[in-house]
C-alpha positions as CSV (number, residue, x, y, z in Angstrom):
1,M,14.2,-2.2,-13.6
2,T,16.2,-0.2,-11.1
3,S,17.3,-2.1,-8.0
4,T,19.4,-1.8,-4.8
5,T,22.8,-3.2,-4.1
6,F,21.5,-5.2,-1.2
7,P,18.1,-6.5,-2.3
8,P,16.1,-9.1,-0.4
9,N,17.3,-12.6,-0.2
10,N,20.9,-12.0,-1.4
11,G,22.6,-13.1,1.8
12,H,23.4,-9.5,2.9
13,T,20.1,-7.8,2.8
14,F,19.3,-4.2,3.9
15,N,16.0,-4.1,5.6
16,H,14.0,-2.5,8.5
17,H,16.6,-3.6,11.0
18,T,19.6,-2.0,9.2
19,E,21.2,1.0,10.8
20,G,22.3,4.1,9.0
21,L,25.9,3.8,10.1
22,E,26.0,0.3,8.5
23,V,24.6,1.7,5.2
24,A,27.2,4.5,5.1
25,K,30.0,2.1,5.8
26,A,28.9,-0.1,2.9
27,F,28.9,2.9,0.5
28,A,31.9,4.7,2.0
29,G,33.2,5.6,-1.4
30,Q,30.1,7.6,-2.2
31,V,30.6,9.8,0.9
32,E,34.4,10.4,1.2
33,G,35.3,13.8,0.0
34,K,31.7,14.8,-0.9
35,T,29.7,17.8,0.2
36,I,26.4,16.8,1.8
37,L,23.5,19.0,3.3
38,V,20.9,17.7,5.7
39,T,17.9,19.8,6.7
40,G,16.1,19.6,10.0
41,V,18.9,18.4,12.3
42,N,18.5,18.2,16.0
43,L,19.9,15.7,18.5
44,K,16.6,13.8,19.0
45,G,15.7,13.5,15.4
46,L,16.3,11.6,12.2
47,G,18.3,14.5,10.8
48,F,21.0,13.9,13.4
49,T,21.4,10.1,12.9
50,T,21.3,10.7,9.1
51,A,24.1,13.4,9.5
52,E,26.0,11.0,11.8
53,A,25.9,8.3,9.2
54,F,27.4,10.6,6.6
55,A,30.0,12.1,9.1
56,S,31.3,8.6,9.9
57,Q,32.7,8.2,6.3
58,S,34.7,11.4,6.0
59,P,32.7,13.8,3.8
60,A,34.7,17.0,2.8
61,H,31.9,19.2,4.0
62,L,28.7,18.4,6.0
63,I,26.2,21.3,6.1
64,I,23.8,21.1,9.0
65,A,20.7,23.1,8.3
66,G,18.0,24.0,10.7
67,R,15.8,26.7,12.2
68,T,17.3,27.0,15.7
69,P,21.0,27.9,15.9
70,S,21.4,26.4,19.4
71,K,20.1,23.0,18.2
72,I,22.3,23.0,15.2
73,Q,25.4,23.8,17.3
74,E,24.7,21.1,19.8
75,S,24.3,18.6,17.0
76,I,27.6,19.7,15.5
77,N,29.3,19.5,18.9
78,A,28.0,15.9,19.2
79,L,29.2,15.0,15.7
80,K,32.7,16.6,16.2
81,S,33.2,14.6,19.3
82,K,33.0,11.4,17.3
83,Y,34.2,12.6,13.9
84,P,36.4,15.6,14.4
85,N,38.0,15.7,10.9
86,V,34.9,16.8,9.0
87,D,34.3,20.4,8.0
88,Y,30.9,21.1,9.5
89,R,28.9,24.2,8.4
90,I,25.9,25.8,10.0
91,L,23.1,27.0,7.8
92,I,20.1,28.7,9.3
93,L,17.0,27.6,7.4
94,D,13.4,28.3,8.3
95,L,11.4,26.4,5.7
96,S,8.1,27.9,6.8
97,S,9.1,31.3,5.4
98,Q,9.9,31.9,1.7
99,K,11.8,35.0,2.6
100,A,14.0,33.0,5.1
101,V,14.5,30.2,2.5
102,R,15.7,32.8,0.0
103,T,18.1,34.2,2.6
104,A,19.5,30.7,3.4
105,A,19.9,29.9,-0.3
106,S,21.8,33.1,-0.9
107,V,24.1,32.4,2.1
108,L,24.9,28.9,0.7
109,L,25.4,30.2,-2.8
110,S,27.9,32.8,-1.4
111,W,30.2,30.1,0.0
112,A,33.0,30.2,-2.6
113,D,35.0,27.6,-0.8
114,I,32.1,25.1,-1.3
115,P,31.4,25.3,-5.1
116,T,29.5,22.0,-5.3
117,L,26.7,20.1,-3.5
118,D,26.8,16.4,-4.1
119,I,23.9,15.2,-1.9
120,L,20.9,17.2,-0.5
121,V,18.7,15.5,2.0
122,N,15.4,17.3,2.5
123,N,14.6,15.8,5.9
124,A,13.0,18.7,7.9
125,A,9.3,18.6,8.7
126,V,6.5,19.8,10.9
127,Q,3.6,17.6,12.0
128,G,0.4,17.7,14.0
129,I,-0.4,21.4,13.9
130,P,-3.6,21.5,15.9
131,E,-5.6,24.0,13.7
132,A,-5.4,24.8,10.0
133,T,-2.8,27.6,10.1
134,L,-1.4,29.7,7.3
135,N,2.2,30.9,7.1
136,E,3.3,34.4,6.3
137,D,3.0,33.6,2.6
138,G,-0.7,32.5,3.0
139,I,-0.1,28.7,2.6
140,E,-1.1,26.0,5.0
141,M,1.7,25.3,7.4
142,H,2.4,21.6,6.7
143,F,2.4,22.1,2.9
144,A,4.4,25.4,3.2
145,T,7.1,23.9,5.4
146,N,7.4,20.3,4.4
147,H,7.1,20.9,0.6
148,I,7.1,24.5,-0.6
149,G,10.1,25.4,1.6
150,H,12.1,22.5,0.3
151,F,10.9,23.0,-3.3
152,L,12.1,26.6,-3.3
153,F,15.4,25.9,-1.4
154,T,16.3,23.1,-3.7
155,N,15.7,25.0,-6.9
156,L,17.5,28.1,-5.6
157,I,20.7,26.1,-4.8
158,M,20.5,24.1,-8.0
159,P,23.6,25.8,-9.5
160,K,25.8,23.9,-6.9
161,L,24.0,20.6,-7.5
162,I,24.5,21.1,-11.3
163,T,28.2,21.9,-10.9
164,S,28.5,18.7,-8.8
165,A,26.8,16.6,-11.4
166,Q,29.2,17.7,-14.1
167,S,32.0,15.8,-12.4
168,N,30.1,12.9,-10.8
169,P,28.8,9.7,-12.5
170,K,25.3,10.0,-13.7
171,G,22.8,9.7,-10.8
172,A,25.5,10.2,-8.1
173,T,24.4,13.8,-7.4
174,R,21.1,13.4,-5.5
175,I,18.1,15.1,-4.0
176,V,16.6,13.0,-1.3
177,N,13.1,13.8,0.0
178,V,12.1,12.2,3.3
179,S,8.4,11.4,2.9
180,S,6.3,9.0,5.0
181,L,4.0,6.1,4.6
182,A,1.2,8.5,3.6
183,P,1.7,8.1,-0.2
184,K,0.3,4.6,0.2
185,W,-3.2,6.0,1.0
186,S,-3.2,9.8,0.6
187,S,-3.3,12.2,-2.3
188,M,-3.1,15.9,-3.1
189,R,-5.9,18.2,-2.1
190,W,-5.8,20.2,-5.3
191,S,-9.0,22.1,-4.9
192,D,-8.4,23.2,-1.3
193,I,-4.7,23.3,-0.2
194,N,-5.5,25.5,2.7
195,F,-8.2,23.2,4.2
196,E,-11.1,25.7,4.0
197,K,-13.7,23.3,2.6
198,V,-15.6,20.5,4.4
199,N,-14.0,17.2,3.4
200,E,-17.2,15.5,2.0
201,T,-17.6,18.4,-0.5
202,L,-14.2,17.7,-2.1
203,P,-13.9,15.6,-5.3
204,E,-13.8,12.0,-4.2
205,S,-10.1,11.5,-5.2
206,E,-9.1,14.4,-2.9
207,Q,-11.0,13.4,0.2
208,P,-9.0,12.0,3.2
209,A,-8.4,8.3,3.7
210,Y,-11.2,8.0,6.1
211,A,-10.6,4.4,7.0
212,V,-6.9,4.9,7.7
213,L,-7.4,8.1,9.8
214,G,-10.2,6.4,11.6
215,L,-7.6,4.0,13.1
216,F,-6.2,6.9,14.9
217,G,-9.5,7.7,16.6
218,V,-10.6,10.4,14.2
219,K,-14.4,10.9,14.2
220,D,-16.8,12.7,11.9
221,L,-14.0,13.5,9.5
222,P,-16.3,13.9,6.5
223,K,-17.9,16.8,8.3
224,K,-14.6,18.5,9.1
225,N,-12.3,20.6,7.0
226,Y,-9.1,19.8,8.7
227,F,-7.4,17.1,10.8
228,P,-3.7,17.7,11.7
229,F,-2.3,14.4,10.3
230,D,-4.3,14.8,7.1
231,G,-2.4,18.0,6.6
232,Y,0.8,16.2,7.2
233,D,-0.1,13.3,4.9
234,R,-0.8,15.6,2.0
235,S,2.6,17.3,2.4
236,K,4.3,13.9,2.4
237,V,2.6,13.0,-0.8
238,A,4.0,16.2,-2.2
239,N,7.5,15.1,-1.2
240,L,7.3,12.0,-3.4
241,L,5.7,13.9,-6.3
242,F,8.5,16.5,-6.0
243,S,11.1,13.8,-6.6
244,I,9.2,12.6,-9.7
245,G,9.2,16.2,-11.0
246,C,12.9,16.6,-10.3
247,N,13.8,13.5,-12.3
248,A,11.7,14.6,-15.3
249,R,13.7,17.9,-15.3
250,L,17.1,16.9,-14.0
251,Y,18.1,13.3,-14.6
252,E,18.6,13.2,-18.4
253,K,19.7,16.8,-18.6
254,Y,22.1,17.0,-15.8
255,G,22.4,13.5,-14.3
256,I,20.9,14.5,-11.0
257,L,18.7,11.8,-9.4
258,S,15.9,12.4,-6.8
259,L,14.4,9.7,-4.6
260,A,11.7,9.8,-1.8
261,L,11.3,7.4,1.1
262,H,9.4,6.4,4.2
263,P,12.0,6.2,7.1
264,G,9.7,4.1,9.3
265,V,8.0,4.8,12.6
266,I,10.4,6.3,15.0
267,M,9.8,8.1,18.3
268,T,11.1,11.7,17.8
269,E,10.1,15.2,18.6
270,L,8.2,15.5,15.4
271,P,4.6,14.9,16.8
272,R,5.2,17.3,19.7
273,M,2.2,19.3,18.8
274,A,-0.2,16.3,18.7
275,T,-3.0,16.0,21.2
276,P,-2.6,13.5,24.1
277,E,-5.6,11.6,22.7
278,F,-4.1,11.2,19.3
279,M,-0.8,10.0,20.7
280,Q,-2.6,7.5,23.0
281,N,-4.2,6.0,19.9
282,V,-0.9,5.9,18.1
283,M,0.7,4.1,21.1
284,G,-2.2,1.6,21.0
285,L,-1.5,0.8,17.3
286,I,2.2,0.5,18.1
287,Q,1.5,-1.9,21.0
288,A,-0.8,-3.9,18.8
289,G,1.9,-4.3,16.1
290,F,0.2,-2.2,13.4
291,L,3.0,0.3,13.6
292,P,6.3,-1.4,14.2
293,M,8.9,0.9,15.8
294,R,12.5,1.2,15.0
295,S,15.5,3.0,16.5
296,L,16.7,6.4,15.3
297,G,19.7,4.7,13.7
298,A,17.5,2.3,11.7
299,G,15.2,5.3,10.9
300,A,18.1,6.9,9.1
301,A,19.0,3.8,7.0
302,T,16.6,4.2,4.1
303,T,17.5,7.9,3.7
304,V,21.2,6.9,3.5
305,V,20.4,4.1,1.0
306,A,18.5,6.6,-1.1
307,A,21.4,9.0,-0.9
308,L,24.3,6.6,-1.7
309,D,23.4,3.3,-3.3
310,P,24.9,3.5,-6.8
311,K,22.5,1.0,-8.3
312,L,19.5,3.2,-7.9
313,G,18.0,5.1,-10.8
314,P,14.8,6.8,-11.8
315,G,13.1,3.5,-12.7
316,E,11.4,2.3,-15.8
317,A,8.1,3.4,-17.3
318,K,5.1,1.8,-15.6
319,N,1.7,1.8,-17.5
320,G,3.3,4.2,-19.9
321,K,4.2,6.7,-17.2
322,E,7.7,7.8,-16.6
323,N,9.8,8.0,-13.4
324,W,8.3,5.1,-11.5
325,G,10.6,3.6,-8.9
326,V,11.6,6.6,-6.8
327,Y,10.0,5.6,-3.5
328,L,11.8,3.4,-0.9
329,M,11.0,1.9,2.4
330,D,12.8,-0.6,4.6
331,C,15.9,0.1,2.5
332,Q,14.3,-1.2,-0.6
333,I,12.2,0.1,-3.6
334,S,8.5,0.0,-2.9
335,D,5.8,-0.3,-5.5
336,M,3.1,2.3,-4.9
337,A,0.6,0.0,-6.6
338,G,-1.1,2.6,-8.8
339,S,-1.3,5.3,-6.2
340,L,-1.8,8.9,-7.4
341,A,1.3,9.7,-5.4
342,E,3.4,8.1,-8.1
343,S,1.7,9.8,-11.1
344,S,3.9,11.9,-13.5
345,E,0.8,13.9,-14.3
346,E,0.3,14.7,-10.6
347,A,3.9,15.6,-10.3
348,E,3.7,18.1,-13.2
349,K,0.6,19.6,-11.6
350,L,2.4,20.0,-8.3
351,W,5.4,21.6,-10.0
352,V,3.2,24.2,-11.7
353,L,1.3,24.9,-8.5
354,S,4.6,25.2,-6.5
355,E,6.1,27.7,-9.0
356,K,2.9,29.8,-8.7
357,L,3.1,29.8,-4.9
358,V,6.7,30.8,-4.9
359,G,6.4,33.3,-7.7
360,K,9.2,31.9,-9.8
361,E,9.4,29.4,-12.7
362,F,12.2,26.9,-12.6
363,G,11.1,25.0,-15.8
364,R,12.5,22.0,-17.5
């Protein structure tokens, strides 16, 4: 069974207190001279502390991707002030638009002086969009941005990942998808990805986790078609299934490994669109100890473990299903305990749907 280098009870354990900088230092050899790309980077978010951890250990190139040029530049300025000897690159990437994603991918592929990409961290996300909203491609905005945008971008820049994998040890070239705790209780909404149907009319396996969402003060959810954090949860399930689908296609063929993770509960700008009532309920759960908080630095740690720890692999078969063992939290592998979010069948279904939605097959 796949493991981590610093598992529980070994005298030097990585856990929920561990900082991203500490993880990067422990795996400095996996960073030095590499090309790394992080999406969704701004000074007040996990993307920045994740990029900072990588920058601390002298990568050859650190590509900072985001939607807003000014936020990317201020992030790079802050990184340069501490780590001036890294080659930082700006990549404008709006994941909510397939047209914009294709443009960004074309730009990256055109950089002849960066022929490889060793580590891709799909960190960017939107959360808490008040009403069910479709993007310009006709897809619900959480799913479109958090999954479909990353799915398309990752597959379009695959040539640079494959080139990297040809000279790296098997599994060292990685695609890291930042998920959440949602895969522990949520599932895909296959019959209604745009949230047009009332929840209680959905197949039972696709209905929201009423008990969990009820903790956040949600009322009458069976009679509703949409709740912002249900939309977010579904997209985070897709992040995990995407990693499973990647491993099925890339690990044995090319040696590219994909992992997903829950970074923990961190106060960032991510829920800026949430209602005051919802945030009040969240703060109540935090104060009661149900949602333990951690620092931005600690929030980056599990991402950095997923990106760097050489002991990680795609896992062994579980109940006859391949690719178990790709989800981490608190810097360790976490068992999903039979969740649909770890199903290879669900992962294949998502891959086919994603190809349909982007109008391009990426295959096996």
